[in-house]
N, C-alpha and C positions, 0 to 999 in steps of 0.2 A: 562544243565537245569536239577532243581532238581528232584527228583522221590521218590517217597514214594511206597511200597508194599501195598497190602492189608492187614490191621490190623497191620501195622507199625506206630507207631507214631512218630509226630513231636512233641519235647518237649525239656525240659532244657538239657537233657542229649544228644538228638540228633536234635538239630536245623537245620532240612532239610527247613523249612519254616520261613525264619526270614527276618527281615527289619532293615536297617540302616537309621536314620536320621541325617541331617544335617543343619547347618544354615551358610552360607559363608562360606563353604569349612569346617568346624570344626564340628565334630560330637557332636549332643547336644540332650539333653533329651527333651520329648515332654510332653505335657499335657494331651492327650488322644488318644487312638488306639483301633480300632475294625477290625474285617476282615470278610470276607464272602468266601465259597468256592463255585466254579460252575464246572459242568463237561460239558465237549463240544464234547461228543460223541455220545449221542444216536441221537441227530439231530445236525450234524456239522454246525458250524455259528450260533447256537441259543444255548448259555448256558444255563443250567439250575441249580437252586440251590440247592445243596446237605447238606450243612452246613451253620449255623443251618438249621434245616429240617423246621422251619416255613419260609415261603416265604417272603423276606425282613429283616428277622431277622439276628441280628449280633452278634459273640461272642467277648467280650471284653477283652481285653488284659490287665494285670495288669501291668502297667508302673511304679509303685511307688516302687516295692521292687523288689530287686537281684533275680534270681534264687536260689534254687527251690521254695522259698515262692511266688515270681511273674514270670513275665515271662521277666524281663530284664537281658540282657547277659552282658552287658557293657553300656557305656554311648553312648544314641543314637541306642542302638543295642537290637533288641526285638525278640520274637519268637512267632510263632502261635503253641497253643496246639492242634493238630488235628491229628485224626486216620482214616483212610479210612476204610469204613465197608467191611467185606469180600464179599460183593456182589456188591461193589464198580463197576462201568464200568472201563473197561481198556482203558486207552487212556489219552489224553491231557486234563488237568483241569486248571482253574483259582483261584488264591486267589486274592481277592481284598480286600486292605487295606485301611482303611479311618482314618485320623488322624487330630490332631490339635496341633499346635505349643504350644499355649497357651489358656488360657480359653476364651479369646475374638478373638481368631484367626478365620478365615474361614477353614471350612473343605476342606482338600485335599484328593485326591483319588490316590492310585497307583495300577494297575494290575500287577500280574506276572503270567506265566504260569509254569505249572510242571505237572510231568506224574504220573499215578497211572498205576503200572504193579502187575502182579501175583507174581512176587518175585524180589529183588533187589540184583544185585551182589556186595559184598563189595568192596568198593572205586570206583565203578561205577555209582553213582549217580548224576554225572555232567558231561557235556560235551559240545560241539559245536553244537550239533544236538541232536535230540531225537530219540527212538526208533520208534514213530509214523511217524517221518519224513522219516526215512527208509521204513518203510511200505509204505507209502504213493508214494515212489519213486519206487514201485515195488517189495521189498524182500518179498516173504511169509515166513511165518512160517514152512514150509517145507524145507526152505532152512536154515532158522537161526531162532532159538527161542529167545524170549526176552532177556535172560540171554546172550547168545552169542552174541546177537547185542550191549547190554550194555558194554560187553567188547571190542568190536570192536570200539564202539564210544570213550571209555577212552582212548584205546590205539592211534587212530587217533588223538585225542585233544590233548594229550600229545606231539605225534609228531610235530604237528602245534607248539607249544610252543617251542619246541627243534630247528626247523628250523627256525623259526622267532624272537628267542630271545626274544619274549614278549608272554603276554597273554592277552586274550579277554574277559574277566568276571572279575566281581568285586572280590579280594581277601584281606584278612585281614592279616595284617605283623607286626611284631615288629622288627624293625631294630636298632641297635647299630652301630653307623657311627662316625669318626674321624671328628671333627671340623675343625681341620688344621688351628686354629686360624683365620678361615675366617668366616663373617657373613652370609655366604650362603653355605648350603648343597644341592648338585646336587643328583638327583634320577634317577634310571634307568627305572622307569615305570610312566606314567602319574597317578596323584594322584586325588582321589575323595574326600576323606576327611582325617583329621587327629583327633585323639580323644585325644593324648596328647604330649606334647612336653618337653622333660627335657633336662637341660644342668647342667653338673657338680652336679647331684643330685638335682637340683632346678626345680620345675615343674614352666612352664613358663603360663602365661595368654595367652588366646587368641590374645589379643591386642598387644603382645610383640613380633609377627612375622607374616609374610606374607606368605600365602600359594599361590603359582602360578599354579592354576587350574581354570584360567578364563575362558576355554573353557565349564566349567560348571556353575559357580557363574555369567558369564555375557556374556555367549553365545560369547565369542570374539576368533575370529579363525585367526587374524593377528594383532600382532603375537599368534601362537597357542603353549600354555604352554605344550601340550602334546610332543612336541619336544624338549623342555627344562625345564622338572619338576624339581622344586627345592621350598624350603623353606628358606626364609631370617630372620635373626633377624632383629628388628627395631633397636636395640642398640646392636653394637659387642661385643659377651662375648666369651672369651678364653676356650677353653677344648672340652671335647667329647660330643656329641648330642645323645642323645637317641630320637628316633621317634617310634611313634606307633600308 
């Protein structure tokens, strides 16, 4: 879960709060994006808006310009600029994203949880549970402070990755793979989306290849593409494939 310390900024240089958008499994830019931040600490189960401070207000993300001029990190990848106040309640927060793919599209909403902490240990801002989760399970601050719990969460999460040979959260990767003169490239991890595909220094259009991530794009679980993730060229080409 992402985490921010009081006074720590999520911005272009440290995009702790970011959003990926895709169409049919391919990363795609969108027409508009806004967000709100809520805290779920004061009255658990009843989130209260803390940013923008005007109730119902939204902060606009500049999706038309790359960082640092705008808030676009890459194709279909955006960052929310937000800094928790020094008096921000410690604990679970929500960022609520509102976006439209085109100027005529219906608005869509996505909610993501993150934590606000007194301090964030470097390299321990994500993991498979939160500091608040451990507090809820009965771990008091007298036994382990927030920094100690962050370190434990990061270590345990890495052990899960190591023992399973897999990971269980979205990650951005750029891979260089040998095409082996085959139209199909098999990958070791399930695919969420693809931002670009290149064969022999030639960038392919999205209709020139098929991404097998139908568990997301079609909610198809039989066959389940997570068990055999791959990318297939519409027309075979020889050479090395770059995937990113």
